[in-house]
Every structure is written in structure tokens, then in C-alpha cells.
Z-matrix of the N, CA and C atoms (Angstrom, degrees):
N
C 1 1.418
C 2 1.526 1 109.36
N 3 1.353 2 114.70 1 140.29
C 4 1.460 3 120.56 2 179.75
C 5 1.515 4 107.45 3 -99.99
N 6 1.330 5 113.87 4 132.58
C 7 1.469 6 119.68 5 179.07
C 8 1.524 7 108.57 6 -109.00
N 9 1.319 8 117.61 7 132.84
C 10 1.474 9 122.98 8 176.75
C 11 1.513 10 107.57 9 -118.86
N 12 1.319 11 114.95 10 125.59
C 13 1.462 12 121.64 11 -179.50
C 14 1.523 13 107.97 12 -94.65
N 15 1.287 14 117.52 13 115.04
C 16 1.458 15 122.01 14 -179.50
C 17 1.527 16 112.49 15 -98.35
N 18 1.301 17 117.91 16 3.25
C 19 1.450 18 121.22 17 178.39
C 20 1.523 19 109.83 18 -81.41
N 21 1.329 20 116.04 19 148.87
C 22 1.472 21 120.47 20 179.02
C 23 1.510 22 109.76 21 -68.66
N 24 1.300 23 114.34 22 141.46
C 25 1.453 24 120.81 23 176.59
C 26 1.513 25 108.36 24 -123.13
N 27 1.309 26 117.53 25 -179.16
C 28 1.468 27 121.73 26 178.99
C 29 1.526 28 109.62 27 -61.20
N 30 1.352 29 115.89 28 140.22
C 31 1.457 30 120.61 29 -179.55
C 32 1.515 31 109.73 30 -75.29
N 33 1.282 32 114.08 31 146.93
C 34 1.464 33 118.13 32 177.79
C 35 1.516 34 109.35 33 -82.39
N 36 1.321 35 117.80 34 167.82
C 37 1.469 36 122.44 35 -176.47
C 38 1.522 37 112.18 36 -68.24
N 39 1.270 38 119.82 37 -19.58
C 40 1.457 39 122.95 38 -176.16
C 41 1.520 40 113.80 39 -81.19
N 42 1.295 41 121.01 40 -10.93
C 43 1.460 42 122.62 41 -177.66
C 44 1.518 43 110.29 42 -88.92
N 45 1.340 44 115.95 43 169.84
C 46 1.460 45 121.20 44 179.97
C 47 1.516 46 110.17 45 -64.32
N 48 1.329 47 115.27 46 141.29
C 49 1.453 48 121.43 47 -177.24
C 50 1.523 49 108.25 48 -102.53
N 51 1.297 50 117.96 49 135.03
C 52 1.456 51 120.89 50 174.45
C 53 1.516 52 108.46 51 -107.95
N 54 1.284 53 115.65 52 150.73
C 55 1.450 54 120.44 53 179.86
C 56 1.520 55 110.25 54 -81.00
N 57 1.290 56 116.18 55 176.73
C 58 1.467 57 120.83 56 -178.30
C 59 1.525 58 111.95 57 -62.16
N 60 1.339 59 115.96 58 -17.99
C 61 1.459 60 119.15 59 178.75
C 62 1.517 61 111.56 60 -74.53
N 63 1.301 62 116.25 61 -13.02
C 64 1.446 63 119.91 62 -179.51
C 65 1.514 64 112.49 63 86.81
N 66 1.359 65 118.14 64 9.60
C 67 1.460 66 121.23 65 179.24
C 68 1.519 67 109.78 66 -93.74
N 69 1.299 68 117.43 67 143.76
C 70 1.466 69 119.41 68 175.38
C 71 1.529 70 110.60 69 -66.38
N 72 1.317 71 116.54 70 158.03
C 73 1.461 72 120.86 71 -174.89
C 74 1.528 73 112.59 72 -63.54
N 75 1.351 74 118.80 73 -34.02
C 76 1.461 75 119.67 74 -179.24
C 77 1.526 76 111.47 75 -65.68
N 78 1.317 77 118.87 76 -31.04
C 79 1.464 78 121.89 77 177.33
C 80 1.525 79 109.60 78 -68.13
N 81 1.322 80 116.30 79 -40.57
C 82 1.464 81 120.33 80 177.66
C 83 1.527 82 110.11 81 -63.20
N 84 1.327 83 117.41 82 -42.12
C 85 1.462 84 120.55 83 178.78
C 86 1.525 85 111.62 84 -64.78
N 87 1.333 86 117.43 85 -37.57
C 88 1.474 87 120.78 86 177.43
C 89 1.522 88 109.90 87 -64.88
N 90 1.328 89 117.24 88 -42.16
C 91 1.467 90 120.59 89 178.85
C 92 1.526 91 110.61 90 -63.89
N 93 1.339 92 117.29 91 -42.71
C 94 1.471 93 121.16 92 177.68
C 95 1.521 94 110.45 93 -62.74
N 96 1.330 95 117.37 94 -40.92
C 97 1.472 96 120.66 95 179.23
C 98 1.526 97 110.72 96 -64.55
N 99 1.328 98 117.12 97 -41.58
C 100 1.471 99 120.35 98 179.34
C 101 1.522 100 110.35 99 -64.14
N 102 1.325 101 117.77 100 -43.59
C 103 1.468 102 121.18 101 178.43
C 104 1.528 103 110.09 102 -62.59
N 105 1.350 104 117.28 103 -41.26
C 106 1.467 105 120.53 104 179.03
C 107 1.527 106 110.81 105 -63.03
N 108 1.326 107 117.04 106 -43.00
C 109 1.469 108 120.23 107 178.94
C 110 1.523 109 110.54 108 -63.70
N 111 1.313 110 117.96 109 -41.60
C 112 1.473 111 121.44 110 178.87
C 113 1.528 112 110.27 111 -63.18
N 114 1.328 113 117.44 112 -41.88
C 115 1.468 114 120.33 113 178.50
C 116 1.525 115 111.29 114 -64.73
N 117 1.322 116 116.90 115 -42.41
C 118 1.476 117 120.41 116 179.09
C 119 1.523 118 110.19 117 -64.51
N 120 1.323 119 117.32 118 -43.17
C 121 1.467 120 120.28 119 178.00
C 122 1.519 121 111.67 120 -64.34
N 123 1.323 122 116.90 121 -38.90
C 124 1.460 123 120.07 122 177.46
C 125 1.509 124 112.19 123 -63.75
N 126 1.324 125 116.58 124 -43.36
C 127 1.467 126 119.84 125 177.58
C 128 1.529 127 110.72 126 -64.79
N 129 1.336 128 117.03 127 -41.39
C 130 1.466 129 120.56 128 179.03
C 131 1.525 130 110.33 129 -63.08
N 132 1.332 131 117.87 130 -42.71
C 133 1.460 132 120.73 131 177.64
C 134 1.524 133 110.63 132 -61.08
N 135 1.325 134 116.65 133 -45.38
C 136 1.471 135 120.42 134 179.17
C 137 1.531 136 110.44 135 -61.14
N 138 1.329 137 117.58 136 -44.70
C 139 1.465 138 121.18 137 -178.62
C 140 1.526 139 110.90 138 -64.19
N 141 1.338 140 116.41 139 -45.26
C 142 1.467 141 119.33 140 179.74
C 143 1.525 142 111.27 141 -65.45
N 144 1.312 143 118.38 142 -38.56
C 145 1.452 144 122.16 143 179.70
C 146 1.529 145 110.90 144 -65.76
N 147 1.331 146 116.78 145 -42.86
C 148 1.468 147 118.89 146 179.12
C 149 1.521 148 110.93 147 -69.20
N 150 1.337 149 117.22 148 -36.05
C 151 1.466 150 119.98 149 176.50
C 152 1.519 151 110.63 150 -65.11
N 153 1.329 152 116.63 151 -40.90
C 154 1.468 153 120.87 152 177.82
C 155 1.523 154 110.43 153 -61.57
N 156 1.329 155 117.54 154 -43.69
C 157 1.463 156 121.26 155 178.94
C 158 1.523 157 110.89 156 -62.32
N 159 1.336 158 116.15 157 -43.49
C 160 1.468 159 119.92 158 179.29
C 161 1.522 160 110.58 159 -62.46
N 162 1.323 161 117.45 160 -45.17
C 163 1.460 162 120.43 161 -178.64
C 164 1.531 163 111.60 162 -67.98
N 165 1.317 164 117.64 163 -33.95
C 166 1.466 165 120.77 164 176.76
C 167 1.524 166 110.30 165 -64.63
N 168 1.329 167 116.57 166 -44.32
C 169 1.472 168 120.07 167 177.40
C 170 1.524 169 111.07 168 -64.81
N 171 1.322 170 117.24 169 -40.05
C 172 1.468 171 121.13 170 178.89
C 173 1.531 172 110.26 171 -64.14
N 174 1.336 173 117.08 172 -39.69
C 175 1.460 174 120.95 173 178.43
C 176 1.526 175 110.71 174 -63.26
N 177 1.351 176 116.66 175 -43.66
C 178 1.472 177 119.93 176 177.35
C 179 1.518 178 111.10 177 -59.75
N 180 1.329 179 116.61 178 -42.93
C 181 1.456 180 120.58 179 179.99
C 182 1.521 181 110.74 180 -62.50
N 183 1.321 182 116.78 181 -44.13
C 184 1.460 183 120.06 182 -178.94
C 185 1.526 184 112.09 183 -69.71
N 186 1.332 185 117.32 184 -34.48
C 187 1.464 186 119.52 185 177.70
C 188 1.517 187 111.23 186 -65.33
N 189 1.327 188 116.93 187 -36.34
C 190 1.458 189 120.41 188 178.52
C 191 1.521 190 109.90 189 -65.83
N 192 1.341 191 116.58 190 -34.58
C 193 1.454 192 120.87 191 -175.91
C 194 1.523 193 112.96 192 -79.99
N 195 1.347 194 120.06 193 -12.54
C 196 1.456 195 121.84 194 -179.61
C 197 1.524 196 109.34 195 -61.83
N 198 1.282 197 116.22 196 140.91
C 199 1.471 198 120.93 197 173.84
C 200 1.513 199 109.36 198 -62.20
N 201 1.347 200 117.40 199 133.08
C 202 1.454 201 122.30 200 -178.35
C 203 1.517 202 108.18 201 -92.67
N 204 1.346 203 116.89 202 136.94
C 205 1.453 204 122.15 203 -179.26
C 206 1.523 205 108.03 204 -131.35
N 207 1.336 206 115.80 205 124.50
C 208 1.468 207 120.88 206 179.12
C 209 1.521 208 108.45 207 -129.37
N 210 1.318 209 115.25 208 146.81
C 211 1.461 210 121.24 209 177.25
C 212 1.515 211 108.62 210 -128.43
N 213 1.337 212 114.94 211 133.30
C 214 1.454 213 119.81 212 177.23
C 215 1.521 214 108.00 213 -150.13
N 216 1.322 215 115.63 214 124.13
C 217 1.465 216 122.79 215 178.79
C 218 1.524 217 112.22 216 52.45
N 219 1.320 218 117.15 217 41.12
C 220 1.460 219 120.89 218 177.83
C 221 1.514 220 114.49 219 80.04
N 222 1.311 221 117.62 220 -2.31
C 223 1.464 222 121.96 221 178.24
C 224 1.518 223 108.67 222 -100.73
N 225 1.328 224 116.16 223 132.02
C 226 1.461 225 121.91 224 -178.89
C 227 1.522 226 108.82 225 -105.65
N 228 1.334 227 116.45 226 131.45
C 229 1.463 228 122.93 227 174.47
C 230 1.526 229 108.33 228 -114.52
N 231 1.313 230 116.34 229 127.40
C 232 1.459 231 121.71 230 177.21
C 233 1.515 232 108.48 231 -119.95
N 234 1.332 233 115.52 232 130.47
C 235 1.460 234 121.63 233 171.59
C 236 1.517 235 106.18 234 -115.99
N 237 1.325 236 116.78 235 130.42
C 238 1.456 237 119.99 236 -178.32
C 239 1.509 238 111.44 237 -154.08
N 240 1.326 239 114.97 238 -167.20
C 241 1.455 240 121.21 239 -179.17
C 242 1.517 241 109.19 240 -143.21
N 243 1.317 242 115.02 241 147.82
C 244 1.456 243 121.61 242 176.37
C 245 1.511 244 109.96 243 -135.11
N 246 1.318 245 116.07 244 158.60
C 247 1.463 246 119.71 245 -178.53
C 248 1.529 247 111.71 246 -74.90
N 249 1.344 248 116.65 247 -34.79
C 250 1.467 249 120.37 248 178.35
C 251 1.511 250 109.20 249 -133.03
N 252 1.321 251 115.54 250 162.17
C 253 1.454 252 120.44 251 177.00
C 254 1.526 253 109.94 252 -68.83
N 255 1.333 254 116.89 253 -32.35
C 256 1.468 255 120.44 254 177.67
C 257 1.526 256 111.43 255 -62.33
N 258 1.325 257 117.30 256 -36.90
C 259 1.467 258 120.39 257 177.41
C 260 1.527 259 110.94 258 -61.91
N 261 1.308 260 116.08 259 -40.38
C 262 1.464 261 120.29 260 179.97
C 263 1.522 262 110.32 261 -67.49
N 264 1.338 263 117.23 262 -41.93
C 265 1.468 264 121.22 263 179.06
C 266 1.524 265 110.25 264 -62.79
N 267 1.342 266 117.86 265 -41.90
C 268 1.470 267 120.89 266 177.28
C 269 1.522 268 111.05 267 -62.76
N 270 1.318 269 116.87 268 -40.04
C 271 1.459 270 121.70 269 178.78
C 272 1.530 271 110.62 270 -62.66
N 273 1.335 272 116.59 271 -45.80
C 274 1.472 273 120.99 272 179.08
C 275 1.520 274 110.20 273 -63.31
N 276 1.333 275 117.64 274 -43.38
C 277 1.465 276 120.72 275 179.68
C 278 1.527 277 111.63 276 -64.36
N 279 1.333 278 117.41 277 -37.15
C 280 1.472 279 119.65 278 176.44
C 281 1.526 280 111.42 279 -65.55
N 282 1.323 281 116.94 280 -38.97
C 283 1.464 282 119.60 281 176.47
C 284 1.527 283 111.06 282 -65.55
N 285 1.343 284 116.89 283 -39.91
C 286 1.468 285 120.69 284 -179.78
C 287 1.525 286 111.59 285 -66.85
N 288 1.326 287 117.09 286 -33.16
C 289 1.473 288 119.87 287 -178.05
C 290 1.525 289 112.06 288 -78.57
N 291 1.313 290 118.13 289 -10.93
C 292 1.453 291 121.29 290 178.77
C 293 1.517 292 110.17 291 -80.08
N 294 1.333 293 116.21 292 146.80
C 295 1.465 294 120.29 293 177.79
C 296 1.517 295 111.89 294 -79.00
N 297 1.328 296 116.83 295 -17.31
C 298 1.463 297 120.88 296 -176.02
C 299 1.529 298 111.95 297 -77.31
N 300 1.331 299 117.02 298 -36.66
C 301 1.467 300 121.18 299 -175.47
C 302 1.520 301 110.81 300 -99.57
N 303 1.345 302 115.94 301 137.16
C 304 1.461 303 121.71 302 179.98
C 305 1.521 304 109.78 303 -126.20
N 306 1.326 305 115.85 304 153.35
C 307 1.465 306 122.95 305 176.17
C 308 1.528 307 112.35 306 53.90
N 309 1.319 308 116.00 307 47.84
C 310 1.470 309 120.55 308 -179.71
C 311 1.524 310 108.41 309 -74.39
N 312 1.342 311 116.02 310 123.01
C 313 1.461 312 120.83 311 -179.91
C 314 1.524 313 109.53 312 -132.41
N 315 1.324 314 114.81 313 130.79
C 316 1.460 315 120.88 314 172.98
C 317 1.522 316 106.65 315 -87.32
N 318 1.342 317 116.99 316 109.36
C 319 1.461 318 119.92 317 -175.10
C 320 1.525 319 112.58 318 -89.50
N 321 1.334 320 117.45 319 -23.69
C 322 1.458 321 119.09 320 -179.14
C 323 1.524 322 109.41 321 -157.25
N 324 1.329 323 114.90 322 140.66
C 325 1.464 324 121.82 323 172.33
C 326 1.522 325 106.88 324 -148.88
N 327 1.346 326 115.89 325 118.58
C 328 1.471 327 118.21 326 -179.85
C 329 1.521 328 109.71 327 -142.66
N 330 1.315 329 113.90 328 149.82
C 331 1.457 330 120.29 329 -178.83
C 332 1.529 331 110.18 330 -89.79
N 333 1.340 332 115.44 331 133.62
C 334 1.466 333 121.99 332 175.48
C 335 1.527 334 107.37 333 -132.75
N 336 1.333 335 115.55 334 162.20
C 337 1.465 336 120.67 335 177.53
C 338 1.524 337 108.71 336 -104.48
N 339 1.334 338 117.13 337 123.28
C 340 1.461 339 122.44 338 175.70
C 341 1.516 340 107.99 339 -122.61
N 342 1.316 341 116.31 340 114.98
C 343 1.464 342 123.18 341 -178.47
C 344 1.527 343 111.34 342 56.03
N 345 1.317 344 115.97 343 37.22
C 346 1.460 345 120.64 344 177.95
C 347 1.517 346 114.09 345 80.14
N 348 1.324 347 118.10 346 7.44
C 349 1.470 348 122.51 347 -178.77
C 350 1.522 349 108.24 348 -114.42
N 351 1.342 350 117.61 349 130.48
C 352 1.470 351 118.64 350 177.04
C 353 1.524 352 110.95 351 -72.67
N 354 1.327 353 115.64 352 128.08
C 355 1.465 354 122.98 353 -179.88
C 356 1.520 355 107.70 354 -131.09
N 357 1.327 356 116.23 355 144.31
C 358 1.463 357 121.66 356 179.50
C 359 1.520 358 109.22 357 -104.24
N 360 1.328 359 116.31 358 115.64
C 361 1.464 360 121.15 359 174.17
C 362 1.517 361 108.49 360 -87.88
N 363 1.337 362 116.04 361 143.43
C 364 1.467 363 119.22 362 -178.33
C 365 1.514 364 110.60 363 -141.95
N 366 1.339 365 114.65 364 159.94
C 367 1.465 366 123.37 365 173.45
C 368 1.516 367 107.73 366 -129.70
N 369 1.328 368 115.65 367 134.01
C 370 1.463 369 122.79 368 178.39
C 371 1.524 370 109.49 369 -123.38
N 372 1.325 371 115.62 370 147.94
C 373 1.456 372 121.80 371 174.56
C 374 1.519 373 106.79 372 -132.24
N 375 1.340 374 116.72 373 134.33
C 376 1.472 375 120.64 374 176.77
C 377 1.512 376 109.64 375 -160.67
N 378 1.333 377 114.26 376 168.46
C 379 1.462 378 122.32 377 176.16
C 380 1.520 379 108.80 378 -111.96
N 381 1.323 380 115.47 379 159.78
C 382 1.466 381 120.60 380 176.82
C 383 1.525 382 108.29 381 -109.45
N 384 1.318 383 114.72 382 131.80
C 385 1.462 384 121.98 383 177.03
C 386 1.516 385 107.45 384 -91.69
N 387 1.337 386 116.69 385 97.22
C 388 1.452 387 121.10 386 -176.70
C 389 1.514 388 113.07 387 -73.22
N 390 1.332 389 118.12 388 -17.46
C 391 1.452 390 121.45 389 -179.58
C 392 1.535 391 111.29 390 -72.03
N 393 1.344 392 117.26 391 -25.35
C 394 1.454 393 120.20 392 -177.61
C 395 1.534 394 112.29 393 -88.00
N 396 1.331 395 116.07 394 -3.09
C 397 1.472 396 118.92 395 -178.31
C 398 1.483 397 111.14 396 -84.17
């Protein structure tokens, strides 16, 4: 006579192993994968947010440094910066030698320190000769 035992016995080493929680191993791996994805997304969000903040601050800094140009009643006012006073003088002389610009006057030039570097801020006033254009 052949006897068949249908009762559960100890599992062999080749079968899937469950942890003490009673969950199969694939469920544990899915949970670990989900946690890993959440951590990666969190780090990516933090990195992108800090990069955005840095670029926003850099944009503000660069906008402040842009040369300002205003026009009122045909008179143009320019506020800008140059590395040396000679650069500003050359710029003014080039404007004066042009036929388009008239009455070019350097109203202010002063040295300031920006990030430890000496920079010359200046203000110019001039008119535009539209007849020569």
C-alpha cells in the first residue's frame, strides 16, 4: 500500500522565504523599492528646489547689475558700471564721436567695492539726434 502525506511539513531551503512578519519576500522587495523611489524623489525635489533658489538669487544679482537706461523729454540717462575709469572715459569719448548722440555728459563716476573687486559706477546724460539716423 502507498501512503501519501497531505499534511504540511517543514519547507525546504529552495522555496520562497517569508520574514517573521509573515509576508512573502516579493512583498518586502516591493516595499523596499517603493521606499527607495520615495527617497530618490525627495532628494531630487530638494536638489531642484535649492537649485531654483540659487538661480533666483543669481538672477536678482544680475538684474541689479544691468545698466539702467531712462528716457525723458528726449534726454537719455544711463547708469552703469565699468572695471576701470579709463573704460568709462573711452565709452564717453566713443559716444561723443558718434553723430547720433549729442551733448554727452558724464555726470558721475565713483569707485565702489563689489564682492571685493573695485568697480566704477557712472551716470551719463545725452540727447539723440534723430535727423542723422
